[in-house]
N, CA, C and O of each residue as an XYZ file, in Angstrom:
440
protein
N      16.447     87.304     26.171
C      16.708     86.378     27.266
C      16.272     84.959     26.919
O      16.913     83.997     27.342
N      15.198     84.818     26.161
C      14.704     83.465     25.850
C      15.455     82.818     24.691
O      15.357     81.605     24.505
N      16.195     83.585     23.917
C      16.910     83.026     22.761
C      17.925     81.952     23.191
O      17.964     80.895     22.560
N      18.740     82.165     24.222
C      19.671     81.094     24.610
C      18.960     79.800     25.014
O      19.464     78.707     24.756
N      17.802     79.922     25.639
C      17.059     78.728     26.044
C      16.474     78.008     24.831
O      16.456     76.778     24.780
N      16.000     78.775     23.863
C      15.486     78.160     22.639
C      16.606     77.489     21.851
O      16.411     76.423     21.266
N      17.782     78.122     21.840
C      18.933     77.503     21.177
C      19.333     76.217     21.888
O      19.679     75.233     21.235
N      19.291     76.214     23.216
C      19.617     75.005     23.977
C      18.612     73.894     23.683
O      18.996     72.740     23.496
N      17.323     74.244     23.641
C      16.304     73.246     23.314
C      16.485     72.696     21.904
O      16.306     71.501     21.672
N      16.837     73.562     20.974
C      17.084     73.113     19.604
C      18.291     72.179     19.558
O      18.276     71.185     18.831
N      19.326     72.486     20.321
C      20.501     71.618     20.384
C      20.177     70.261     20.980
O      20.661     69.236     20.501
N      19.356     70.252     22.027
C      18.931     68.991     22.650
C      18.125     68.168     21.649
O      18.348     66.967     21.501
N      17.189     68.818     20.966
C      16.368     68.114     19.983
C      17.217     67.562     18.843
O      16.979     66.447     18.378
N      18.195     68.326     18.395
C      19.064     67.875     17.308
C      19.910     66.688     17.756
O      20.054     65.716     17.015
N      20.467     66.759     18.952
C      21.289     65.657     19.454
C      20.471     64.376     19.598
O      20.921     63.299     19.207
N      19.278     64.496     20.156
C      18.429     63.306     20.307
C      17.983     62.766     18.951
O      17.876     61.553     18.773
N      17.724     63.651     18.003
C      17.333     63.198     16.663
C      18.454     62.418     15.989
O      18.209     61.387     15.363
N      19.670     62.903     16.116
C      20.815     62.215     15.519
C      21.029     60.858     16.187
O      21.255     59.856     15.508
N      20.958     60.829     17.506
C      21.157     59.567     18.220
C      20.058     58.559     17.908
O      20.335     57.366     17.780
N      18.819     59.018     17.784
C      17.730     58.088     17.462
C      17.784     57.649     16.000
O      17.329     56.554     15.671
N      18.328     58.479     15.127
C      18.560     58.031     13.751
C      19.590     56.903     13.753
O      19.485     55.956     12.974
N      20.585     57.015     14.634
C      21.546     55.925     14.794
C      20.882     54.663     15.314
O      21.214     53.560     14.880
N      19.947     54.818     16.238
C      19.208     53.657     16.757
C      18.405     52.998     15.647
O      18.316     51.772     15.579
N      17.822     53.815     14.779
C      17.072     53.268     13.651
C      17.992     52.479     12.720
O      17.625     51.411     12.231
N      19.201     53.021     12.480
C      20.153     52.297     11.634
C      20.529     50.952     12.245
O      20.617     49.948     11.538
N      20.751     50.931     13.557
C      21.066     49.669     14.230
C      19.918     48.690     14.065
O      20.142     47.514     13.778
N      18.694     49.162     14.243
C      17.528     48.280     14.096
C      17.424     47.758     12.673
O      17.119     46.583     12.468
N      17.669     48.601     11.699
C      17.572     48.179     10.303
C      18.642     47.152      9.948
O      18.382     46.218      9.189
N      19.832     47.321     10.490
C      20.921     46.402     10.164
C      20.818     45.082     10.908
O      21.149     44.033     10.356
N      20.361     45.122     12.159
C      20.274     43.884     12.943
C      18.929     43.200     12.798
O      18.823     41.992     13.006
N      17.903     43.955     12.446
C      16.560     43.398     12.380
C      15.947     43.175     13.748
O      14.918     42.509     13.863
N      16.560     43.719     14.787
C      16.088     43.523     16.149
C      15.698     44.874     16.739
O      16.556     45.721     16.989
N      14.404     45.070     16.960
C      13.923     46.351     17.482
C      14.210     46.528     18.968
O      14.037     47.626     19.497
N      14.642     45.482     19.645
C      14.941     45.586     21.072
C      16.093     46.527     21.376
O      16.153     47.092     22.468
N      17.009     46.707     20.432
C      18.139     47.609     20.672
C      17.710     49.067     20.729
O      18.418     49.894     21.304
N      16.578     49.394     20.150
C      16.124     50.786     20.149
C      15.908     51.276     21.577
O      16.271     52.406     21.905
N      15.317     50.436     22.433
C      15.090     50.828     23.827
C      16.406     51.100     24.551
O      16.520     52.070     25.300
N      17.394     50.245     24.327
C      18.689     50.422     24.981
C      19.366     51.697     24.505
O      19.871     52.474     25.315
N      19.377     51.914     23.198
C      20.014     53.111     22.660
C      19.257     54.358     23.097
O      19.876     55.378     23.399
N      17.926     54.292     23.136
C      17.132     55.425     23.600
C      17.490     55.776     25.040
O      17.647     56.948     25.382
N      17.619     54.747     25.883
C      17.922     54.985     27.290
C      19.265     55.676     27.470
O      19.361     56.677     28.178
N      20.301     55.143     26.831
C      21.617     55.759     26.977
C      21.691     57.120     26.295
O      22.381     58.016     26.782
N      20.997     57.286     25.182
C      20.984     58.582     24.496
C      20.321     59.651     25.356
O      20.837     60.759     25.498
N      19.174     59.304     25.925
C      18.471     60.266     26.767
C      19.293     60.600     28.016
O      19.317     61.749     28.459
N      19.960     59.598     28.575
C      20.813     59.856     29.736
C      21.984     60.765     29.401
O      22.293     61.690     30.152
N      22.634     60.502     28.276
C      23.778     61.312     27.863
C      23.360     62.754     27.587
O      23.976     63.694     28.089
N      22.315     62.919     26.791
C      21.868     64.270     26.439
C      21.262     64.965     27.659
O      21.468     66.163     27.857
N      20.518     64.221     28.475
C      19.919     64.821     29.666
C      20.958     65.301     30.671
O      20.842     66.398     31.216
N      21.971     64.478     30.914
C      23.036     64.889     31.844
C      23.817     66.069     31.277
O      24.163     67.005     31.998
N      24.089     66.011     29.977
C      24.793     67.135     29.357
C      23.979     68.411     29.392
O      24.520     69.492     29.627
N      22.676     68.292     29.157
C      21.809     69.474     29.191
C      21.708     70.053     30.595
O      21.635     71.270     30.767
N      21.703     69.177     31.600
C      21.631     69.669     32.978
C      22.874     70.470     33.347
O      22.802     71.394     34.158
N      24.007     70.122     32.757
C      25.267     70.805     33.088
C      25.615     71.939     32.124
O      26.586     72.663     32.343
N      24.833     72.095     31.066
C      25.145     73.114     30.072
C      24.974     74.511     30.656
O      23.928     74.814     31.231
N      25.977     75.360     30.519
C      25.883     76.713     31.089
C      25.097     77.675     30.194
O      25.680     78.488     29.476
N      23.771     77.572     30.247
C      22.926     78.399     29.383
C      23.100     79.881     29.707
O      23.180     80.707     28.798
N      23.156     80.216     30.964
C      23.274     81.624     31.359
C      24.720     82.093     31.400
O      24.985     83.227     31.801
N      25.661     81.246     30.995
C      27.060     81.634     30.981
C      27.782     81.404     32.293
O      28.943     81.788     32.431
N      27.121     80.790     33.255
C      27.760     80.518     34.540
C      28.101     79.035     34.637
O      27.574     78.213     33.888
N      28.982     78.710     35.562
C      29.333     77.301     35.755
C      28.186     76.578     36.456
O      27.398     77.208     37.162
N      28.084     75.247     36.267
C      26.980     74.494     36.872
C      27.006     74.576     38.404
O      28.062     74.511     39.033
N      25.806     74.720     38.979
C      25.705     74.763     40.442
C      25.396     73.363     40.975
O      25.316     72.403     40.208
N      25.224     73.256     42.283
C      25.005     71.953     42.919
C      23.723     71.278     42.429
O      23.692     70.057     42.271
N      22.677     72.047     42.190
C      21.421     71.470     41.719
C      21.587     70.875     40.323
O      21.053     69.804     40.037
N      22.317     71.557     39.463
C      22.553     71.027     38.122
C      23.357     69.729     38.184
O      23.070     68.789     37.443
N      24.351     69.670     39.053
C      25.134     68.437     39.210
C      24.258     67.313     39.746
O      24.395     66.166     39.322
N      23.363     67.631     40.670
C      22.460     66.617     41.210
C      21.541     66.074     40.118
O      21.364     64.861     40.003
N      20.960     66.958     39.322
C      20.080     66.521     38.234
C      20.864     65.667     37.236
O      20.379     64.624     36.798
N      22.061     66.102     36.879
C      22.879     65.335     35.938
C      23.210     63.957     36.497
O      23.166     62.963     35.772
N      23.539     63.895     37.780
C      23.859     62.602     38.404
C      22.644     61.694     38.440
O      22.756     60.503     38.150
N      21.480     62.235     38.792
C      20.267     61.410     38.839
C      19.875     60.898     37.454
O      19.458     59.749     37.311
N      20.006     61.741     36.445
C      19.697     61.315     35.079
C      20.672     60.226     34.634
O      20.266     59.241     34.017
N      21.956     60.404     34.946
C      22.959     59.408     34.559
C      22.725     58.081     35.283
O      22.831     57.017     34.673
N      22.410     58.136     36.562
C      22.141     56.904     37.321
C      20.923     56.197     36.758
O      20.944     54.981     36.567
N      19.859     56.947     36.488
C      18.660     56.346     35.903
C      18.983     55.677     34.567
O      18.565     54.549     34.306
N      19.728     56.386     33.735
C      20.060     55.868     32.415
C      20.908     54.597     32.511
O      20.654     53.625     31.800
N      21.896     54.606     33.373
C      22.743     53.423     33.535
C      21.961     52.256     34.104
O      22.151     51.116     33.679
N      21.083     52.524     35.059
C      20.290     51.458     35.654
C      19.345     50.832     34.632
O      19.301     49.611     34.479
N      18.595     51.674     33.943
C      17.653     51.156     32.958
C      18.382     50.566     31.753
O      17.976     49.529     31.228
N      19.440     51.212     31.320
C      20.190     50.724     30.168
C      20.899     49.414     30.411
O      21.130     48.648     29.476
N      21.250     49.146     31.660
C      21.915     47.872     31.960
C      20.924     46.718     31.978
O      21.326     45.563     31.833
N      19.642     47.003     32.151
C      18.608     45.968     32.118
C      18.202     45.695     30.679
O      17.985     44.542     30.306
N      18.097     46.732     29.873
C      17.584     46.612     28.506
C      18.396     45.696     27.590
O      17.789     44.967     26.806
N      19.750     45.687     27.641
C      20.478     44.856     26.686
C      20.211     43.359     26.825
O      20.437     42.614     25.872
N      19.746     42.903     27.961
C      19.497     41.476     28.123
C      18.336     41.013     27.251
O      18.286     39.842     26.873
N      17.425     41.883     26.930
C      16.284     41.494     26.095
C      16.682     41.234     24.641
O      16.288     40.205     24.094
N      17.450     42.125     23.985
C      17.728     41.897     22.579
C      18.641     40.709     22.285
O      18.558     40.147     21.192
N      19.500     40.307     23.206
C      20.514     39.318     22.889
C      19.939     37.953     22.552
O      20.404     37.322     21.602
N      18.959     37.477     23.281
C      18.479     36.144     23.018
C      17.031     36.053     22.599
O      16.517     34.960     22.361
N      16.373     37.181     22.507
C      14.938     37.139     22.232
C      14.653     37.527     20.790
O      15.434     38.246     20.167
N      13.538     37.052     20.265
C      13.163     37.456     18.908
C      12.753     38.919     18.903
O      12.339     39.448     19.934
N      12.861     39.575     17.762
C      12.464     40.988     17.714
C      10.963     41.138     17.916
O      10.159     40.639     17.130
N      10.613     41.826     18.970
C       9.212     42.075     19.262
C       9.033     43.547     19.570
O       9.951     44.182     20.090
N       7.877     44.101     19.262
C       7.643     45.503     19.615
C       7.534     45.656     21.127
O       7.275     44.689     21.843
N       7.731     46.854     21.590
C       7.687     47.104     23.029
C       6.308     46.830     23.613
O       6.194     46.399     24.760
N       5.279     47.072     22.847
C       3.922     46.833     23.329
C       3.310     45.686     22.537
O       3.230     45.774     21.312
N       2.877     44.619     23.188
C       2.248     43.520     22.460
C       0.899     43.955     21.902
O       0.288     44.892     22.415
N       0.430     43.279     20.853
C      -0.872     43.666     20.296
C      -1.991     43.401     21.286
O      -1.926     42.464     22.083
N      -2.995     44.222     21.228
C      -4.148     44.044     22.101
C      -4.961     42.845     21.645
O      -4.990     42.545     20.452
N      -5.618     42.155     22.561
C      -6.454     41.032     22.141
C      -7.644     41.535     21.330
O      -8.308     42.501     21.706
N      -7.898     40.868     20.221
C      -9.021     41.285     19.368
C      -8.811     42.700     18.868
O      -7.723     43.059     18.419
N      -9.843     43.482     18.949
C      -9.727     44.885     18.544
C      -9.737     45.813     19.754
O      -9.995     47.010     19.626
N      -9.455     45.254     20.929
C      -9.436     46.047     22.137
C     -10.736     46.007     22.893
O     -10.842     46.608     23.962
N     -11.748     45.306     22.364
C     -13.052     45.275     23.006
C     -13.049     44.495     24.312
O     -13.900     44.725     25.172
N     -12.080     43.552     24.474
C     -12.066     42.735     25.672
C     -11.201     43.298     26.790
O     -10.934     42.612     27.776
N     -10.766     44.533     26.642
C      -9.973     45.160     27.694
C     -10.884     45.524     28.841
O     -11.900     46.187     28.635
N     -10.536     45.096     30.073
C     -11.405     45.436     31.212
C     -11.429     46.940     31.453
O     -10.398     47.606     31.364
N     -12.551     47.443     31.745
C     -12.752     48.851     32.036
C     -12.947     49.050     33.538
O     -13.564     48.218     34.203
N     -12.437     50.120     34.053
C     -12.589     50.417     35.483
C     -13.944     51.022     35.760
O     -14.073     52.243     35.856
N     -14.939     50.201     35.887
C     -16.315     50.708     36.082
C     -16.737     50.610     37.508
O     -17.857     50.989     37.848
């Protein structure tokens, strides 16, 4: 019973790996790491929506699966439509800026 689910997880992992390898190629060719976030968002949305609708048990998708697929697609489109504005005019910067100093000046919740 668990074999179909493990195969589905392996397929999801393979699809995301291939898509993120494509994102890496785009980053290497353009020199702009900002595109990785956009490609990640659309890749996760595509694979997530497809995985939600995949008939693992051999049955057609039910209403809950369609709802999950729709929510994942909406999230992906919403976030992905914001992300492309960053790479077009901005210099390539990592998603997280470096911490000041060695991190010693970060306020602690004491």
